[in-house]
N, C-alpha and C positions, 0 to 999 in steps of 0.2 A: 151490690158491694156495700159493705158497711163502712161508714166513715169512722176513722180513728183520729183521735186528737193527739198530735205529736207531743211527746214528752220533752220538756226543756229543763235543763238543769242549770242553775245559776251558781256561780262561785265567785266569791269576793276575793280579789287579790289585793293585798295591802301594800306591796312594795315592788320595785323593779326586779329584784332578784327572783322573786317568786314568779313574776311574769315570764322571765327568760326560761326558768325551769319548766313551766307549763308549755312553752313553745316547743321545746325540745321533745317533750313527751308526745305532742300532737304532730310532729314532723314525720315525713315518710322515712322508711328504713334506710334509704340511700343517703349517705352523708354528703352534703354539698362540698364541692372542691374549693379549697381555699389555700392561700399561701403557695408553697412549693409545688403541690400537685396541680394546681391551676396553671402555673407557669409552664410545667412540663407538657401538659396537654395542649396548651396554646402553641408552644414551640413546635411540637410534633405535627400539628395541623398545618402550620405555615410551611414547614419543610416538605410535607406531602404535596401541597399545592405547587411549590416551587419545582419539585421533581417532575410533576406532571407537565408543567409548562416547558421545562427543558426537554423532556421526551418529545412533546409535540413539536417544538422548534427544531430538534434534530431530525425528526422524520421529514419535516418540510424542507430543510436544507439539503438532506441527502437526495430527496426527489428532485430538487432544483438543479443540483450539481450533476446528477446522472443525466438529466435531460440535456444540460448544457454540453457535457463531454460527448454524448452521443451525437448531438448536432454538429459539433466541430469535427469529429471523426468522419461523419457522413459527408460533410462539406469538403473535407480534404480528400476523401477517397474519390469523390466525383468530380473534383476540380481537374481542368485540363493540365497536361504535363507542362512544366515550366523549366527554367534553366536548371533548377535543382529539384529533382524528383527522385523517386525510389530507384535504387539499383535492383538487380534481379532478386526475386524471391528465392530463399535458400533452396527450395526444391528445383526451381527453374534454373538456378545456377549450375546444377549438375549437367543439365542439358544445354547450357549456354544460351538460354532464352532470357531476355531482359523483360522486366515488368515495368510498366509506367505508373504504377500506383504511387501516390505521393508519400515519400518517406516521412514527412512530418506527421502524417496520421499514425504511423507506427511509433514515432517518438512519444506521442501522447499516451500510448499504451505501455511503453517500456521505461521511459525516464523516471528515475526515482523509485522504481519498483524492483528491488533487488531480492526480495524474499522469494516469491514465486515457487515453482516446484523444485524438487531436490536436484542437486547438481549431478551431471553425468560425466563419464570419463571415456577416453579412447587412448589406447596405447599403440604406438608404432615402434619399429626398431630403434628409433632415435628420440622420440618425444612422447610425453604424456600430456594429453589435453584434458582440461576441465572446462565444462561449458554447461549452459542451461539448455533445456529441451528445444527452445525456439531456434537455437544455433546449431543443432545437431547436423542437419543436412549440409550446411555450409562447411562445418568442420570436417565432415567426412569427405566432402568434395575437395577440400584444400589439402588435407593430410598427405596424400601421395605426392603432390607437387612440392610440399615442404621437405619430405624425405629426399626427393630428387635434388632440390636446391642444396640441402645439406651435403649430399655426396658430391655434387659438382663443385661446391665451394671448397670442401676439404681436399678434393683432387687438385683444384687450382692452387691451393696453398701448400700442397705436399704434406698434409696432416694425415695421420693414421686414421683410417675409417673402420670403425667397429661399432657394434651396438653398445650403447652407453649403459654401464651397470646402474648408474644414477642418471636416469633420463632427464633431459631439460624439460621442465614443467612449463606448459603454456596455458595460462588462465585466460579464457575468453569471457570477460566480465561485462555485464550489462550496465554497471555503475562506473566503468572507466571512461573518462572523457576522451574523445578523439584527439589525436596529437601524439606526443611522445609516449611510447610504452613505458611501463614501470618495471624496473629490473630489480631482482634480489640477487646479491652476490654471496658467495660462500665465505668471504672474508670481510672483516670490519674495515679493512683498508681500501675498500672499493670506492671509486669516484662517485660524485654526486649523480643521482639519476638525471638531473637537469642537463648533464654533459655526457650522457652515455653514448651519444652518436659521434663523439670525438675520438677517432682511432688514435690520435696523437696522445691521448691520455688514457690508455687502457688500464684495467686493473693490474696491480703488481702481483707477481707470483706469490702464493698460489691462489689468488683470487680468481674465481670463475663464476660466470653467471649460472645460477641454479634454477631460476624461474623468471618467466616473462609474463606480465599481465597486459593484455591488449584489449581494446574496446570491442564489444559486440558490434557486428556490422549494422545492427539496427540503430546504433547511436549516431551514425553518420548522416549528414545532409549532403548527399553526393550527386554528381551529374548522372544523367540517365544512362550513359554509356559504360558506367562502372557497375559490375555485379557485386553481390555480397562476397563472392569468392575473391574477386580482385581486391576489395577493401581489406579483407582478413589476411590474404596472402602478403600484401605489401606491408601491412603493419607487423607481421611476424618476420619478414625478410630483413628489415632494417636492423633490429637488434641481433639477428642471427649472423649477419655479415660482420657486425661489430665484434661479436663473440669469436668468430673465426679469425679475424685479423689480430685480436688480442692473443689467441692461442699461437698463431704463427710468429708473432713478435717474441713471445716467450721461448718457443721451440728453437728459433734460429738466433736468438739473442741479438736482435737488431737494435743498433744504437740510435740515439736521437738524431744523428747527422742525416740519416736517410728517411726521417719522418715525412718530409714532403712527398717522397715517392710512395710511401705507404698510404698517405692520404689520397694520392692519385689512384693507387690500386683499389682503395675503398670505393671511390666514386665510379671507377670503371666497373667494379663488381655490381654496384647498384644499377648501372646502365645495362649490364649484361644479363640481368635476371629476366628480361622480357615481361616485366611487371609494369604497372601504370607509369611510374616515374621514369622508366627507361625511354618513354616516348619523347622526352624533352632533350635528349642528348644532342641531336642535330641542331635544334633551335639555339641551345646554349653555346655550342662550339662556333656556329656561324656568327652569332651576335658578337662574340669576343674577338674573332679573327677577321670578320668582314665588315661589320657594322660599326663597331667602336672606333677602329683606326681611321675610318673615313670622315668622322665628325671633327670639325675644327674646334679649337679650345673655346672660342667665344659662343659656340652653339650649345644648346641644351643637350644634356646627355641623352643619346639615343637609347631607348629601352628595347629589349628583345621583342620580336614579333609575338603577338598574342601574350603580352606581358601579364595581363590580368588573369587569363586562363592558366598560364604557367604558375602564377602565385597561388591561385585557388587550388590547383592540383597538389602542389607541394604542401600547402597548409592543412590538407586532410591528415597528413601524418607527421608534420614538422611544424615548429614555430616559424621557421623561415628556411629558404634553400641554403642559407649559410651553414646550416648544421650538417649538410653533406658537401660543404666546401664549394658550392656555387655562390659566387659573390653577389648575391641579390638579397636584399632584406625584405623586399615586397612591402615597403612602408612609404612608397611614393618617390617621385623623381628626386626630391631634395636629399633624402637619405641615401639614395643610390649614388647621387653626385658626390656626396661626402666621402663615400668609399673609393670612388674612382678618380677624383679630381686631379690628384698629383700624378696619375698615370695616363692622362688623356693624350698627351703628346709624346709619350715614350714608345719605343718600338715594341711591337707584339713579341711575345715569347715564342721564337721559332728556332732557337739554337740551344744546344746543350750548355754553352757557356753562360747563357742567361739563367740557367737552372743549376749553376755550379753548387756543389755541396760545400758549405763553409767549414773551415777547420774548427775543431772543438776549442782551440785556443784563441780563435780570432775575435770572439765577442762574448765576454762575460762567462767564460767557461763552457761555451758551446750553446748557441741558440739555433736549434735545428730549423726554425721556420724562416731564417734569413735567406733571401735570394742573393745570388752571387754578385760580385762587383758590377756596376757601381751602386747597387741598391743596399740600403740599410734598414729596410722594413719589408714586410711581407707583401709581395705583389698579389693583388686580389684575384688574379686569374691563373696563378701558377698550378693549382690543383686540377683545373680543367685541362690545362696543357699537359700535365703529367698523366692524366687519365687517357688522353689521346695517344701519348707515347706507349702506355701499356696496351692500349687497343691495337696499335700498329704492331707491337711485338707479338701479340697473340695471333693477329692476322697473318703475320709473316712466318713466325717460328713455331706457332702452335701453343696450345695451353700447357703442354708438357714442359715448356721452357720456364714457366713461372716458378715452380719449386726451386729450380737452379738459380733463378734470379734472387729469390729470397735468401737462399743459403749463402750466396756470395756477398750479400750486403754486410755480413758481419766482418768481412776481411777487407773489402774494397773501400777506398776513401775518396774516389773521384770517378767520373764517367770513363775516363781513359783506361782505367784498370778494370772497371766492372764489365763493360760491354764486351771486350774481347774474350773474357773468361766465360761469359754466359752465352753469347750469341756467335762467337767465332769470327767476328768482323771487327774492323776498327771503329772507333767512336765516330770518326769523320764519315765513313760509309754509312753507318747506322743513322746518323743525323740527316744525311742527304736523302736516304730512302724514306725516313719518317716525314720529311718535308714534302716529298712527292706524294706520299699517302694523304697528307692534309689537303694538298691541292686537288687530288682526284676524288677523295671521299667527301670533302666539305667545301670545295670550291675556293680554298684560301688562295688569294692572289699573291703568291710568294714574291714575284718580281717587284711588285709595287710596295711590298712591305720591307724589303731589305734596306 
């Protein structure tokens, strides 16, 4: 290999400007980033790094939460049955088989998740149901009994039974909280949904309920002896009874003077459905007639037997039993005492005179909730008493007597004129037989209470 002597060229640069020009000529073809372009590249790089960090963090959090939820569901599903566990699975509800799976595990999967699969529908002669796929089996199990309830209720009230051209819509919603159903009325003059269970304040004509939204059974934390079918049926029955009573009041043009009796008819109808709340009829009646009167004024107010269970059962569908006219707030003995304290030493309501209908001119233009003399305020137990009176009438004279009773309320102004027209006996005879029924059915000690 031959050696070659490198050739060097020297150039004399006389000033700084010439030096800068030569540097540019000798630089690579890529122009260095300066100013705005350098800022943009730096910002884009930082943003890319930040996005990568966020993605990595999101993946970690999703994995952590998935493991946590799966662990909670697995623990709930394997936990032993407690006081509040799952009611029957919707499929098992059809066969009447209860499941002991913990309902709280199902709530983890359903609460707050209202998107889900598409909504499904089921039409019957009287109702149109909308529901999610997880409630299909329960809705199909309950639908025939709700049609039967409708026809029985309408027969009791003497209302015309026919397939509705505009069916009552029942929405079974997974995002509806347990408790009062949400009603939609056809008129803007409808009462507040918070008071929809008050038959004394029904929608004025032509307001009618057009739809009812009830909770999905999966939303309930219910005792093990209640199936999903029980939960759904009771939640639909309450507003349906309200709807029927409002229709009857409009059809027969029943005035406010007989509203206490209409309230008693409402409570009797709730007890007559053979649904979960009907199980408490005997407990409530015996408490009011047998346990309350025997307690002295200086003693603490005696609460019904199984008070906590009674309250728990009613609060599945109501804020308190007072909304179906059972005078218990389920807020503790002090609140219950406040409702009953002025009646502790008064005679129990066992005569028609104690349930006298006040004259519309006797108190501020007609206050239908007044109890007859000498009372000037609502006796807390009058609706329970009137419910037993309706029960006795149905037991003795049959359900076919109820439409005649409702039709007569528009003309009669007191018991002495109402009872002979409807039942063909005197008010005195009717009262004596009703008292005997109380003694035989509920063990009411009539001699001790007179």
